[in-house]
Each structure stands twice: as structure tokens, then as C-alpha cells.
PAZAPA-4460 file (N, C-alpha, C; in steps of 0.05 Angstrom, whole numbers, plus 32768, in hexadecimal, padded with zeros to 4 digits):
% residues 322
    n_x    n_y    n_z   ca_x   ca_y   ca_z    c_x    c_y    c_z   seq   type   mol
   7C8C   745B   7281   7C80   7466   7269   7C95   7474   7258     1      X     A
   7CAB   747D   7264   7CC0   748A   7254   7CD2   7475   7248     2      X     A
   7CD9   7478   722F   7CEB   7466   7221   7D02   7477   7215     3      X     A
   7D1B   7471   721B   7D32   747F   7211   7D33   747E   71F2     4      X     A
   7D41   7490   71E5   7D42   7490   71C8   7D4E   7477   71BC     5      X     A
   7D45   7471   71A4   7D4E   7459   7195   7D5F   7462   717D     6      X     A
   7D79   745D   717E   7D8B   7465   7169   7D83   7458   714E     7      X     A
   7D75   7442   714F   7D6E   7434   7137   7D5A   7443   7125     8      X     A
   7D4D   7457   7130   7D3A   7467   7121   7D49   747B   710F     9      X     A
   7D61   7481   7116   7D70   7497   7109   7D84   748C   70F5    10      X     A
   7D79   7483   70DE   7D89   7479   70C8   7D80   7485   70AE    11      X     A
   7D91   7483   709A   7D89   748E   7080   7DA1   7490   706E    12      X     A
   7D9D   749D   7057   7DB1   74A0   7043   7DC9   74B0   704E    13      X     A
   7DE0   74A8   7046   7DF9   74B6   704D   7E07   74BF   7034    14      X     A
   7E08   74D9   702F   7E16   74E4   7017   7E33   74EA   701D    15      X     A
   7E39   74EE   7037   7E55   74F3   703E   7E58   74ED   705C    16      X     A
   7E6F   74E4   7064   7E74   74E0   7081   7E86   74F6   708C    17      X     A
   7E8F   7508   707B   7EA1   751D   7084   7E98   753A   707D    18      X     A
   7E89   753D   7067   7E80   7557   705E   7E65   755D   706C    19      X     A
   7E65   756D   7080   7E4C   7572   7090   7E37   7580   707F    20      X     A
   7E3E   758C   7069   7E2A   7599   7058   7E18   7584   704B    21      X     A
   7E21   756B   704A   7E12   7555   703E   7E04   7544   7053    22      X     A
   7E05   754C   706C   7DF9   753C   7081   7DDA   753E   7082    23      X     A
   7DCF   7529   708C   7DB2   7528   7091   7DAE   7526   70B0    24      X     A
   7D95   7529   70B8   7D90   752B   70D5   7D9A   7512   70E4    25      X     A
   7D98   74FB   70D7   7DA1   74E2   70E6   7DBF   74E3   70EC    26      X     A
   7DCE   74F3   70DD   7DEA   74F5   70E2   7DF1   750A   70F7    27      X     A
   7DDE   751A   70FF   7DE2   7530   7113   7DD3   752C   712D    28      X     A
   7DBF   751B   712C   7DAE   7518   7144   7DBF   750C   715B    29      X     A
   7DB8   7515   7173   7DC4   750A   718C   7DAE   74FD   719C    30      X     A
   7DB5   74E9   71AB   7DA1   74DB   71BC   7DA3   74E6   71D9    31      X     A
   7D8B   74EA   71E4   7D89   74F6   71FF   7D76   74E4   7210    32      X     A
   7D81   74D7   7224   7D71   74C7   7236   7D69   74D8   724E    33      X     A
   7D4F   74DE   724F   7D45   74F0   7264   7D45   74E4   727F    34      X     A
   7D49   74CA   7281   7D4B   74BD   729B   7D66   74C0   72A8    35      X     A
   7D79   74CC   7299   7D94   74D1   72A3   7D99   74EF   72A5    36      X     A
   7DAC   74F7   72B6   7DB3   7513   72B8   7DBF   751D   729E    37      X     A
   7DBA   7536   7298   7DC6   7543   7280   7DC8   7560   7285    38      X     A
   7DDB   756C   7275   7DE1   7589   727A   7DCF   759B   7269    39      X     A
   7DCB   75B3   7273   7DBB   75C7   7263   7DCA   75CD   7249    40      X     A
   7DBA   75D5   7235   7DC5   75DB   721B   7DC2   75F9   7215    41      X     A
   7DD0   7602   7201   7DCE   761E   71F9   7DBB   7622   71E2    42      X     A
   7DBF   7614   71CC   7DAD   7615   71B5   7DA7   75F9   71AC    43      X     A
   7D91   75EE   71B8   7D8B   75D2   71B3   7D6D   75CD   71B2    44      X     A
   7D65   75B9   71A3   7D49   75B0   71A2   7D49   7592   71A6    45      X     A
   7D32   7588   71AF   7D30   756B   71B4   7D15   7561   71AB    46      X     A
   7D15   754B   719B   7CFC   753D   7195   7CF5   752B   71AC    47      X     A
   7CDB   752C   71B4   7CD2   7519   71C8   7CB7   750E   71BD    48      X     A
   7CB6   74F3   71BA   7C9E   74E7   71AF   7C89   74E1   71C5    49      X     A
   7C70   74E2   71BD   7C5A   74DA   71CF   7C49   74C5   71C1    50      X     A
   7C50   74AC   71C6   7C44   7495   71B8   7C29   748E   71C6    51      X     A
   7C15   749D   71BE   7BFB   749A   71CC   7BE5   74A2   71B9    52      X     A
   7BD0   7492   71B7   7BB7   749A   71AA   7B9F   7491   71BA    53      X     A
   7BA4   748E   71D4   7B8E   7487   71E6   7B78   749D   71E6    54      X     A
   7B81   74B6   71E4   7B6D   74CC   71E3   7B5D   74CB   71C9    55      X     A
   7B69   74C2   71B3   7B5B   74BF   719A   7B47   74A8   719C    56      X     A
   7B4F   7492   71A9   7B3C   747C   71AD   7B24   7485   71BD    57      X     A
   7B29   7494   71D3   7B13   749D   71E4   7B01   74B1   71D4    58      X     A
   7B0D   74BF   71C1   7AFE   74D3   71B1   7AF1   74C7   7198    59      X     A
   7AF3   74AC   7196   7AE6   749D   7180   7AF3   74A4   7165    60      X     A
   7B0D   74AA   7166   7B1C   74AF   714D   7B2A   7497   7142    61      X     A
   7B39   749A   712D   7B47   7485   7120   7B62   7481   712D    62      X     A
   7B66   746A   713A   7B7F   7466   7149   7B96   745F   7136    63      X     A
   7BAE   7464   7140   7BC7   7460   7131   7BDC   7475   7136    64      X     A
   7BD4   748B   7143   7BE6   74A1   7147   7BFD   749A   715A    65      X     A
   7BFA   7485   716A   7C0F   747E   717C   7C28   7474   716C    66      X     A
   7C24   746D   7153   7C3B   7464   7143   7C4A   747B   7136    67      X     A
   7C40   7493   713A   7C4C   74AA   712C   7C68   74B2   7135    68      X     A
   7C6E   74B2   714F   7C89   74BB   7157   7C9F   74AC   7149    69      X     A
   7C9C   7491   7148   7CB1   7481   713A   7CB2   7487   711C    70      X     A
   7C9B   748A   7110   7C9A   748E   70F3   7CA4   74AA   70EC    71      X     A
   7C9C   74BE   70FB   7CA5   74DA   70F5   7CC3   74DD   70FA    72      X     A
   7CCD   74D1   710F   7CEA   74D3   7114   7CFA   74C5   70FE    73      X     A
   7CF0   74AF   70F4   7CFD   74A1   70DE   7CFE   74B2   70C5    74      X     A
   7CE8   74C1   70C0   7CE7   74D3   70A9   7CF9   74EB   70AD    75      X     A
   7CFA   74F5   70C5   7D0C   750C   70CC   7D29   7504   70C7    76      X     A
   7D30   74EC   70CE   7D4C   74E3   70CB   7D57   74E7   70AF    77      X     A
   7D46   74E6   709B   7D4F   74E7   7080   7D51   7503   7075    78      X     A
   7D48   7517   7084   7D48   7532   707A   7D63   753F   707C    79      X     A
   7D6A   7551   7069   7D85   755E   706A   7D87   7571   7081    80      X     A
   7D9F   7574   708B   7DA5   7586   70A1   7DAB   75A2   7097    81      X     A
   7D9B   75B6   70A0   7D9F   75D2   7098   7D9F   75E4   70B0    82      X     A
   7DA2   75DA   70C8   7DA1   75EB   70DF   7DBA   75FB   70E3    83      X     A
   7DB8   7612   70F1   7DCF   7623   70F5   7DE5   7615   7104    84      X     A
   7DFD   761E   7100   7E14   7613   710F   7E10   7617   712D    85      X     A
   7E16   7602   713C   7E14   7604   7159   7DFA   75F8   7164    86      X     A
   7DE7   75F2   7153   7DCE   75E7   715C   7DD1   75C9   7160    87      X     A
   7DC6   75BF   7176   7DC6   75A2   717C   7DA9   7598   717D    88      X     A
   7DA4   7581   7170   7D89   7576   7171   7D8B   755A   717D    89      X     A
   7D79   7555   7190   7D78   753C   719E   7D5E   752C   7198    90      X     A
   7D60   7512   719A   7D49   7501   719D   7D48   74FA   71BA    91      X     A
   7D33   7503   71C8   7D30   74FE   71E5   7D1E   74E7   71EB    92      X     A
   7D19   74D5   71D8   7D0A   74BD   71DD   7CEC   74C2   71DB    93      X     A
   7CDD   74B0   71E8   7CBF   74B1   71E6   7CB2   74AC   7201    94      X     A
   7C9B   74B7   7204   7C89   74B0   721A   7C73   749E   720D    95      X     A
   7C6F   7487   7218   7C5C   7473   720C   7C45   746F   721F    96      X     A
   7C2D   7472   7215   7C15   746C   7224   7C11   744E   7227    97      X     A
   7C0F   7445   7240   7C0D   7429   7246   7BF2   7423   7253    98      X     A
   7BE5   740E   724A   7BCC   7404   7257   7BB6   741A   7259    99      X     A
   7BB4   742B   7244   7B9F   743F   7242   7BA2   7455   7258   100      X     A
   7BB9   7458   7264   7BBD   746B   727A   7BC5   7486   726E   101      X     A
   7BB1   7493   7262   7BB6   74AC   7254   7BBF   74C2   7267   102      X     A
   7BB2   74C5   727D   7BB8   74DB   7290   7BD5   74D8   729A   103      X     A
   7BDD   74C0   72A1   7BF8   74BC   72AB   7C0D   74C1   7296   104      X     A
   7C06   74B9   727D   7C1A   74BE   7267   7C1C   74DC   7261   105      X     A
   7C06   74EB   7263   7C08   7508   7260   7C19   7515   7276   106      X     A
   7C17   750B   728E   7C28   7515   72A4   7C45   750F   729E   107      X     A
   7C4B   74F7   7294   7C67   74F0   728E   7C71   7501   7277   108      X     A
   7C61   7507   7263   7C6A   7518   724E   7C6F   7534   7259   109      X     A
   7C5E   753E   726A   7C63   7558   7277   7C7E   7559   7285   110      X     A
   7C85   7544   7293   7C9F   7544   72A1   7CB6   7546   728D   111      X     A
   7CB3   7537   7277   7CC8   7537   7262   7CCB   7553   7256   112      X     A
   7CB5   755F   724E   7CB5   757A   7242   7CC1   758E   7256   113      X     A
   7CB9   758D   726F   7CC3   75A0   7283   7CE1   759D   7286   114      X     A
   7CEB   7584   7286   7D07   7580   728A   7D17   758B   7273   115      X     A
   7D0D   7588   725A   7D1B   7593   7243   7D1C   75B2   7245   116      X     A
   7D05   75BE   724B   7D04   75DB   724D   7D17   75E5   7263   117      X     A
   7D17   75D7   7279   7D28   75E0   7290   7D46   75DD   7289   118      X     A
   7D4C   75CD   7275   7D68   75CB   726C   7D6D   75DB   7252   119      X     A
   7D5B   75EE   724D   7D5F   7601   7237   7D5D   75F4   721C   120      X     A
   7D4D   75DF   7219   7D49   75D2   7200   7D2D   75D8   71F5   121      X     A
   7D2A   75DA   71DC   7D10   75DE   71CF   7D03   75C4   71C9   122      X     A
   7CEE   75BC   71D7   7CE1   75A2   71D2   7CD0   75A3   71B9   123      X     A
   7CD2   758E   71A9   7CC0   758A   7192   7CB3   756F   7198   124      X     A
   7C9A   756F   71A0   7C8C   7556   71A8   7C7E   754B   7190   125      X     A
   7C83   7531   718A   7C77   7523   7174   7C62   7510   717F   126      X     A
   7C48   7517   717C   7C33   7505   7185   7C2F   74EF   7170   127      X     A
   7C1D   74DD   7177   7C09   74DD   718A   7BF0   74ED   7181   128      X     A
   7BDA   74E5   718E   7BC1   74F4   718B   7BC5   7510   7196   129      X     A
   7BB0   7521   7191   7BB3   753D   719A   7BB2   753F   71B9   130      X     A
   7BAB   752A   71C7   7BAE   752A   71E4   7BCB   7530   71EC   131      X     A
   7BDE   752D   71D9   7BF9   7535   71DD   7BFB   7552   71E8   132      X     A
   7BEA   7563   71DE   7BEC   7580   71E5   7BE9   7584   7203   133      X     A
   7BD9   7573   7210   7BD5   7578   722D   7BEF   7571   723C   134      X     A
   7BFC   755B   7235   7C15   7555   7242   7C2A   756A   723C   135      X     A
   7C2A   7573   7223   7C3C   7589   721B   7C37   75A2   722D   136      X     A
   7C1E   75A9   7230   7C17   75C0   7241   7C21   75BC   725E   137      X     A
   7C1D   75A4   7269   7C25   759F   7285   7C43   75A5   7288   138      X     A
   7C53   759D   7275   7C70   75A1   7277   7C77   75BF   7274   139      X     A
   7C6A   75CC   7262   7C6F   75E9   725E   7C68   75F8   7277   140      X     A
   7C50   75F2   7283   7C48   7600   729B   7C5B   75FB   72B2   141      X     A
   7C64   75E2   72B5   7C78   75DC   72CA   7C91   75EB   72C7   142      X     A
   7C9B   75EE   72AE   7CB4   75FC   72A9   7CB1   761A   72AD   143      X     A
   7C9A   7625   72A6   7C96   7642   72A8   7C8F   764B   72C4   144      X     A
   7C82   763A   72D4   7C78   7642   72ED   7C5A   764B   72EA   145      X     A
   7C4D   7650   7301   7C30   7654   7300   7C28   766F   72F7   146      X     A
   7C39   7683   72F9   7C31   769E   72F4   7C34   76A8   72D7   147      X     A
   7C44   769A   72C7   7C49   76A3   72AC   7C30   76A1   729B   148      X     A
   7C2C   76B4   728A   7C16   76B4   7277   7C1D   76A4   725F   149      X     A
   7C0E   768F   725A   7C14   767C   7245   7C00   767D   722F   150      X     A
   7C09   7681   7216   7BF8   7680   71FF   7BFB   7666   71F0   151      X     A
   7BE4   7659   71EB   7BE4   7640   71DB   7BDA   7646   71BF   152      X     A
   7BEB   7642   71AC   7BE4   7644   7190   7BE0   7629   7184   153      X     A
   7BC8   7624   7179   7BC1   760A   716F   7BBA   760C   7152   154      X     A
   7BC8   75FE   7140   7BC0   75FC   7124   7BB0   75E2   7122   155      X     A
   7B96   75E6   711C   7B84   75CF   711F   7B69   75D5   7111   156      X     A
   7B5C   75BF   7108   7B41   75C2   70FD   7B2C   75C2   7113   157      X     A
   7B33   75BA   712B   7B20   75B6   7141   7B28   75C6   7159   158      X     A
   7B14   75D0   7168   7B1A   75DE   7181   7B25   75CC   7197   159      X     A
   7B1C   75B3   7198   7B24   75A1   71AD   7B1D   75AC   71C9   160      X     A
   7B04   75B5   71CB   7AFA   75C1   71E3   7AE2   75B0   71EE   161      X     A
   7AE2   7596   71E8   7ACC   7586   71F1   7ACC   7582   720F   162      X     A
   7AB4   757D   721B   7AB3   7578   7238   7AC2   755E   723E   163      X     A
   7ACC   755C   7257   7ADB   7545   725F   7AD0   7538   7278   164      X     A
   7AB5   7539   727B   7AA8   752D   7292   7AAE   750F   7294   165      X     A
   7AB1   7502   727D   7AB7   74E5   727D   7AD5   74DF   727A   166      X     A
   7AE5   74F4   727D   7B02   74F0   727B   7B0E   74FE   7263   167      X     A
   7B28   7503   7263   7B34   7512   724D   7B37   7501   7234   168      X     A
   7B37   750E   721D   7B3B   7501   7203   7B4D   7513   71F2   169      X     A
   7B4F   750C   71D9   7B5E   751D   71C6   7B4E   7536   71BE   170      X     A
   7B35   7539   71C8   7B25   7550   71C1   7B1E   7561   71D9   171      X     A
   7B2B   755E   71F0   7B24   756C   7208   7B3A   757E   7213   172      X     A
   7B52   757C   720A   7B69   7586   7219   7B69   75A5   721D   173      X     A
   7B5F   75B4   7209   7B61   75D1   720C   7B4B   75DA   7220   174      X     A
   7B35   75CD   7222   7B21   75D3   7237   7B2D   75CC   7252   175      X     A
   7B3B   75B5   7254   7B48   75AE   726D   7B5B   75C4   7276   176      X     A
   7B6C   75CD   7263   7B80   75E1   726A   7B73   75FB   7272   177      X     A
   7B60   7604   7263   7B53   761E   7269   7B43   761D   7283   178      X     A
   7B39   7606   728A   7B2A   7603   72A3   7B3D   7605   72BB   179      X     A
   7B55   75FB   72B8   7B67   75F9   72CF   7B7C   760F   72D1   180      X     A
   7B7F   761F   72BC   7B95   7632   72BB   7B8C   764D   72B0   181      X     A
   7B89   7660   72C2   7B7F   767A   72BA   7B94   768C   72AE   182      X     A
   7BAD   7681   72AC   7BC3   7690   729F   7BC8   7687   7283   183      X     A
   7BB5   7678   7277   7BB7   766E   725C   7BA2   767B   724A   184      X     A
   7BAB   7681   7232   7B98   7689   721C   7B9D   7677   7204   185      X     A
   7B88   7675   71F4   7B87   7660   71DE   7B7F   766D   71C4   186      X     A
   7B8F   7668   71AF   7B8A   7673   7194   7B8D   765C   7181   187      X     A
   7B78   7657   7172   7B78   7640   715F   7B76   764A   7142   188      X     A
   7B88   7640   7132   7B8A   7648   7115   7B82   7630   7104   189      X     A
   7B6E   7634   70F2   7B67   761F   70E0   7B4C   7611   70E6   190      X     A
   7B3D   761D   70F9   7B23   7611   7101   7B11   760E   70E8   191      X     A
   7B04   75F6   70E8   7AF1   75F1   70D2   7AD5   75EF   70DD   192      X     A
   7AC2   75FD   70D0   7AA6   75FD   70D9   7A9B   75E1   70D9   193      X     A
   7AA2   75D1   70C5   7A97   75B6   70C2   7AA5   75A2   70D5   194      X     A
   7AB9   75AB   70E4   7AC6   759A   70F7   7ABF   75A0   7114   195      X     A
   7AAD   75B3   7118   7AA6   75BB   7133   7A88   75C1   7134   196      X     A
   7A7B   75B9   7149   7A5E   75BF   714C   7A5B   75DC   7155   197      X     A
   7A42   75E5   7152   7A3B   7600   715C   7A41   7603   717A   198      X     A
   7A3D   75ED   7188   7A42   75ED   71A5   7A60   75F2   71AB   199      X     A
   7A71   75E7   719A   7A8E   75EB   719E   7A96   7608   7198   200      X     A
   7A89   7613   7183   7A8E   7630   717E   7A85   7641   7195   201      X     A
   7A6E   763A   71A1   7A65   7648   71B9   7A78   7645   71D0   202      X     A
   7A82   762D   71D4   7A96   7629   71E9   7AAF   7639   71E4   203      X     A
   7AB8   763B   71CB   7ACF   764C   71C5   7ACA   7669   71CD   204      X     A
   7AB2   7673   71C9   7AAC   768E   71D1   7AAC   7690   71F0   205      X     A
   7AA0   767C   71FD   7A9F   767C   721A   7ABB   767D   7226   206      X     A
   7ACD   766E   721A   7AE9   766D   7225   7AFA   7683   7219   207      X     A
   7AEE   7695   720A   7AFD   76AC   71FE   7B14   76A3   71ED   208      X     A
   7B10   768E   71DE   7B25   7685   71CC   7B26   7696   71B3   209      X     A
   7B3E   769B   71AA   7B41   76A8   7190   7B44   7692   717B   210      X     A
   7B3A   7697   7163   7B3C   7684   714E   7B3A   7691   7133   211      X     A
   7B46   7684   711F   7B43   768B   7103   7B3A   7672   70F4   212      X     A
   7B25   7676   70E4   7B1B   765F   70D4   7B2D   7657   70BE   213      X     A
   7B2B   763E   70B6   7B3C   7634   70A0   7B37   7644   7087   214      X     A
   7B1E   764B   7080   7B1A   765A   7068   7B24   7677   7069   215      X     A
   7B25   7682   7081   7B31   769D   7085   7B4F   769B   707E   216      X     A
   7B5C   7687   7088   7B78   7684   7083   7B7E   767E   7066   217      X     A
   7B6D   766D   705A   7B72   7665   703E   7B6D   767C   702B   218      X     A
   7B57   768B   702F   7B4F   76A0   701C   7B5C   76BB   7021   219      X     A
   7B63   76C0   703A   7B6D   76DA   7041   7B8C   76DC   7040   220      X     A
   7B96   76F4   7042   7BB3   76F7   7042   7BBF   76EC   705C   221      X     A
   7BD5   76DE   705A   7BE1   76D1   7072   7BEB   76E6   7086   222      X     A
   7BEF   76FE   707C   7BF8   7714   708F   7BE3   7719   70A4   223      X     A
   7BC9   7714   709E   7BB4   7717   70B3   7BB8   7703   70C9   224      X     A
   7BC0   76EB   70C2   7BC6   76D7   70D7   7BDF   76DE   70E7   225      X     A
   7BF3   76E7   70D8   7C0C   76F0   70E6   7C06   7706   70FA   226      X     A
   7BF5   7719   70F3   7BEF   772F   7105   7BE1   7724   711E   227      X     A
   7BCE   7711   711B   7BC1   7706   7132   7BD4   76F6   7144   228      X     A
   7BE6   76E7   7137   7BFA   76D8   7147   7C0B   76EB   7157   229      X     A
   7C14   7701   714B   7C25   7714   7159   7C16   7720   7171   230      X     A
   7BFD   7727   716D   7BED   7733   7182   7BE9   771F   7199   231      X     A
   7BE4   7706   7192   7BE0   76F2   71A6   7BFA   76ED   71B6   232      X     A
   7C10   76EB   71A9   7C2A   76E6   71B6   7C31   76FE   71C9   233      X     A
   7C2A   7716   71C1   7C31   772E   71D1   7C23   772E   71EC   234      X     A
   7C0C   771F   71EE   7BFD   771E   7207   7C07   770A   721A   235      X     A
   7C1C   76FB   7213   7C25   76E5   7224   7C43   76E5   7228   236      X     A
   7C4B   76D7   723E   7C67   76D4   7244   7C75   76BF   7233   237      X     A
   7C66   76AA   722C   7C70   7694   721C   7C59   7689   720B   238      X     A
   7C61   767C   71F5   7C4E   7670   71E2   7C57   7653   71DD   239      X     A
   7C44   7641   71DC   7C49   7626   71D3   7C37   7621   71BA   240      X     A
   7C42   7613   71A7   7C34   760C   718E   7C2D   75EF   718E   241      X     A
   7C13   75EA   7188   7C0A   75CE   7185   7BFD   75CC   7169   242      X     A
   7C05   75B8   715A   7BFD   75B6   713E   7BF0   759B   7139   243      X     A
   7BD6   759B   7133   7BC7   7582   712D   7BC7   757E   710E   244      X     A
   7BD1   7568   7105   7BD4   7564   70E9   7BBA   7561   70DA   245      X     A
   7BA3   755E   70E9   7B8A   755D   70DB   7B81   7579   70D2   246      X     A
   7B91   758D   70D8   7B8C   75A8   70CD   7B92   75A9   70AF   247      X     A
   7BA2   7596   70A6   7BAB   7596   708A   7B96   7587   7079   248      X     A
   7B93   7591   7060   7B81   7583   704E   7B87   7566   704C   249      X     A
   7B72   7555   704B   7B76   7538   7049   7B85   7530   7030   250      X     A
   7B84   7540   701B   7B93   753A   7003   7BB1   7539   7008   251      X     A
   7BBA   754A   701A   7BD7   754B   7021   7BDD   753B   7039   252      X     A
   7BCA   7537   704B   7BCF   7528   7064   7BB8   7515   706A   253      X     A
   7BB7   74FF   705B   7BA1   74EB   705F   7BA5   74DB   7078   254      X     A
   7BBE   74D8   7081   7BC4   74C6   7098   7BC2   74D5   70B2   255      X     A
   7BA9   74DD   70BA   7BA5   74EA   70D3   7B8C   74DE   70E1   256      X     A
   7B88   74E5   70FA   7B72   74D8   7109   7B57   74E2   7100   257      X     A
   7B55   74FB   70F7   7B3B   7507   70EE   7B40   7518   70D5   258      X     A
   7B41   750C   70BD   7B48   751A   70A5   7B34   7530   709E   259      X     A
   7B3E   7545   7091   7B2E   755D   708A   7B2D   7560   706C   260      X     A
   7B15   755E   7060   7B13   7562   7043   7B1A   757F   703B   261      X     A
   7B12   7592   704D   7B1C   75AD   704A   7B31   75B2   705F   262      X     A
   7B48   75BB   7058   7B5D   75BF   706B   7B72   75D2   7060   263      X     A
   7B86   75D8   7071   7B9B   75EA   7069   7BAE   75DC   7055   264      X     A
   7BB8   75EC   7043   7BCD   75E2   7031   7BE7   75E0   7042   265      X     A
   7BF8   75CC   703C   7C11   75C9   704B   7C22   75E3   704A   266      X     A
   7C23   75F1   7034   7C33   7609   7032   7C29   761F   7045   267      X     A
   7C0F   7620   7049   7C04   7634   705B   7C0A   762C   7078   268      X     A
   7C07   7613   707E   7C0E   7609   7099   7C2C   760E   709F   269      X     A
   7C3C   7609   708B   7C59   760D   708F   7C5F   762B   7095   270      X     A
   7C51   763D   7087   7C55   7659   708C   7C4D   7661   70A9   271      X     A
   7C37   7655   70B2   7C2E   765B   70CE   7C42   7650   70E2   272      X     A
   7C4C   7638   70DD   7C60   762C   70EF   7C79   763E   70F0   273      X     A
   7C83   7646   70D9   7C9B   7657   70D8   7C97   7670   70E8   274      X     A
   7C80   767D   70E5   7C7B   7696   70F2   7C79   7692   7110   275      X     A
   7C6B   767D   7119   7C67   7679   7136   7C81   7672   7144   276      X     A
   7C91   765F   7139   7CA9   7656   7147   7CBF   766B   7145   277      X     A
   7CBE   767D   7132   7CD2   7692   7130   7CCD   76A9   7144   278      X     A
   7CB6   76A8   7152   7CB1   76BC   7166   7CC1   76B5   717F   279      X     A
   7CCE   76C9   718B   7CDF   76C3   71A2   7CD1   76B8   71BB   280      X     A
   7CB6   76BB   71BC   7CA8   76B0   71D3   7CA0   7693   71D0   281      X     A
   7CA3   7688   71B8   7C9C   766C   71B4   7CB1   765A   71BF   282      X     A
   7CA9   7648   71D1   7CBD   7638   71DF   7CBC   761A   71D9   283      X     A
   7CA5   7611   71CD   7CA2   75F4   71C8   7C8D   75EF   71B4   284      X     A
   7C8E   75D7   71A8   7C7C   75CF   7192   7C73   75B2   7196   285      X     A
   7C5A   75AC   718F   7C53   7590   718B   7C45   758D   7170   286      X     A
   7C46   7575   7165   7C39   756E   714C   7C2B   7553   7151   287      X     A
   7C11   7552   714A   7C00   753C   7152   7BEE   7531   713C   288      X     A
   7BE3   751A   7142   7BCE   750D   7132   7BD7   7501   7117   289      X     A
   7BF1   74FD   7113   7BFA   74ED   70FC   7BF3   74D0   7102   290      X     A
   7BE7   74C3   70EE   7BE0   74A7   70F1   7BED   7497   70DA   291      X     A
   7C05   748C   70DF   7C13   747D   70CA   7C04   7465   70BF   292      X     A
   7BF2   745A   70D0   7BE3   7442   70C7   7BCF   7448   70B1   293      X     A
   7BC7   7461   70AF   7BB4   746A   709B   7BC0   747C   7086   294      X     A
   7BDA   747E   7085   7BE7   7490   7072   7BE7   7484   7056   295      X     A
   7BEB   7495   7043   7BED   748D   7027   7C09   7493   701C   296      X     A
   7C19   747E   7019   7C34   7481   700F   7C46   7491   7021   297      X     A
   7C3F   7492   703B   7C50   74A0   704E   7C50   74BE   704B   298      X     A
   7C3D   74CA   703D   7C3E   74E7   7038   7C37   74F8   7050   299      X     A
   7C25   74EE   7061   7C1F   74FD   7079   7C36   74FD   708D   300      X     A
   7C43   74E6   7090   7C5B   74E4   70A0   7C71   74F6   7096   301      X     A
   7C75   74F6   707C   7C8A   7507   7070   7C84   7525   7074   302      X     A
   7C6A   752C   7072   7C63   7548   7076   7C67   7550   7093   303      X     A
   7C60   753E   70A6   7C64   7544   70C2   7C81   7547   70C8   304      X     A
   7C92   7537   70BD   7CAF   753A   70C1   7CB9   7554   70B6   305      X     A
   7CAF   755C   709F   7CB6   7576   7093   7CAE   758D   70A5   306      X     A
   7C96   758B   70B1   7C8D   75A0   70C3   7C9F   75A2   70DC   307      X     A
   7CA6   758A   70E6   7CB9   758A   70FE   7CD3   7597   70F7   308      X     A
   7CDE   7591   70DF   7CF7   759D   70D6   7CF4   75BB   70D2   309      X     A
   7CDD   75C4   70C8   7CD8   75E1   70C5   7CD8   75EE   70E0   310      X     A
   7CCD   75E2   70F4   7CCD   75ED   710F   7CEA   75EF   7119   311      X     A
   7CFA   75DB   7115   7D16   75DC   711C   7D25   75F3   710F   312      X     A
   7D21   75F5   70F5   7D30   7609   70E5   7D29   7626   70ED   313      X     A
   7D11   762A   70F6   7D08   7646   70FA   7D04   764D   7118   314      X     A
   7D09   763A   712A   7D07   7640   7146   7D1A   7657   714D   315      X     A
   7D0E   766C   7158   7D1E   7684   715F   7D34   767E   7173   316      X     A
   7D2E   766C   7186   7D41   7667   719B   7D59   7656   7192   317      X     A
   7D58   764C   7179   7D6E   763D   716E   7D80   764D   715C   318      X     A
   7D78   7666   7156   7D87   7677   7144   7D9F   7682   7152   319      X     A
   7DB4   7689   7142   7DCC   7695   714E   7DC6   76AF   715C   320      X     A
   7DD2   76B3   7173   7DCE   76CC   7182   7DDE   76E2   7175   321      X     A
   7DD0   76F9   7173   7DDD   7711   7167   7DE6   7725   717B   322      X     A
***
């Protein structure tokens, strides 16, 4: 299921071959084959793709998100390099779901994420359906150990707390995690009333989930969200961020598995990403539900790539040590 990185994805405009101030990401990216031994890093991040939308299929969503890792990496390649001196960014390849084996592919993604964290690298997982988040969690938990208090911050229109009696989907993973791990808490930003039944709101209360509604975020001062994020992080030893692109208004992100007529503005989502990844307890990120097959002029893919770059630029663990 693991596929090493493909150098062919990292191409683009070249303004200079010698002046690093003119470089783009494709000129700085390094390839990392996780099937081979590699040394720990000091200030490094790694993209790892999760080419899977089996969870979306099971959840009766619009398939196509498995194409996102290749598309988003290609869009990232063209972006200018603005990272601090000394930072190294890797493409660590992809985990591919084969023959509808969602659970096995999530396990493989977890192994990849854990290996990156154990080598002091900041993983940025590019999904895939939001079932990506469960594999991401498995890797974080393996790297942290069983006793660490883990906070999961989810920017999403949906709780994704559905029952999984008939198996996991892209809408069940946070219920799965909370059922099996009493050292996890869950905070969702961007919840939409029209995207969740009353039963799901009741389930969120039962599981003691924290959440902020999309209209609270849109109408209120962003400092209120920042305050809640800080309080949540303070209660945990580590934080992982998972970002579902269907939290964004469909006008800005039409190419997703479940588009939202009411959703967050990209600038608001960017501010939340910056705040969360700049917290010293944030150790990893995933971005999910981009569907290139349903995109309009590539704008959802471009936005996803920009969000990934924002995470890179503001990751606290990549900043120069003082």
C-alpha cells in the first residue's frame, strides 16, 4: 500500500537556478522513501499522501478524493519558497487504499505518520477522504505512547460521530477514536446546523465534545476562537489538527466530497490554521476531502495547497530556536 515519492510531481516554473530567493517548492523538496532507513531531522516536515476515498464511498459521498494527494502536491510544487533557513521539506510518498481495504490502509498510514514523528519530522498528511484522520490518529498515538493526553482539533462542517456498527466510513472516525481512547478530547470548529442531525448534536454532548458553530466563527471576533483553542491545548500534552475542506464555502471550494453552501471564508480558515500550528503542542496536520474530479478550474486544489503551505510557514516546531 505504500508507494515511494514520485519526483515527476515536483515540477514547475524556474526563475533562477542559483538565487535561492527565487526558488519554488519544487526546487527545494527532497524525496524520502519510508521503506528505507533514514536519519532523524532537526527542523523538518514531510508530506505524506493518503490516496483513499473508500470511506467516502461507504458514507455515500462523492468519490474522487483519492486523486487529491497527486493534485495537491503538484500545486504545492509551484508555490514560492518562504520557509526559514535550515528547514527541510520532504515528500514521503503515499499510502494507497487497494481493493477497498480501508482499515488496512489506515493502519499503514498510521505507521508512516508514527515513523515521521519518531524521526522528529512534522507530518502533513494530504488525504483522501476524512477517513484519513483515523490513520493520522493511529500514528500520533503510536508515537506519543498510551498515556499522553491528546487533543484533536478538527476544522469541519460535520461532527463525523456517526455509528460504525456496519464498519468505519469517512463519517465515523472521531466516534471510533473516542470509544477506544480515554486520553483523547475532541474540539470541532466550523460545525453547521444544516450539516448535522439533532441526533449528532446529542452525540456530541454525550461524548463531551467541544465545538464552535460556523456562524459563531463567521459573525464573532476571531479572538473568541483563539481563546478556546488555547484553553483546549492547555489541557493536553499534544495536539493534532485535522482539516476537512468541506468546512469552506462551496463558492471557494466546490471540489469537495460534501460541499457547503454556508461555510467558512478561506481567510478565516487560514487564520485558524496559523493559530493552531503555531502552538508548540501541535505536532501534525492533515487536510482532507479535496475532490479534483469535481473541482472548478482547479481552485479547490489550489486553495488546499495554499493551506498546506500556510501550515508549513507557521509550524512552531519549524521556527528557528531562540
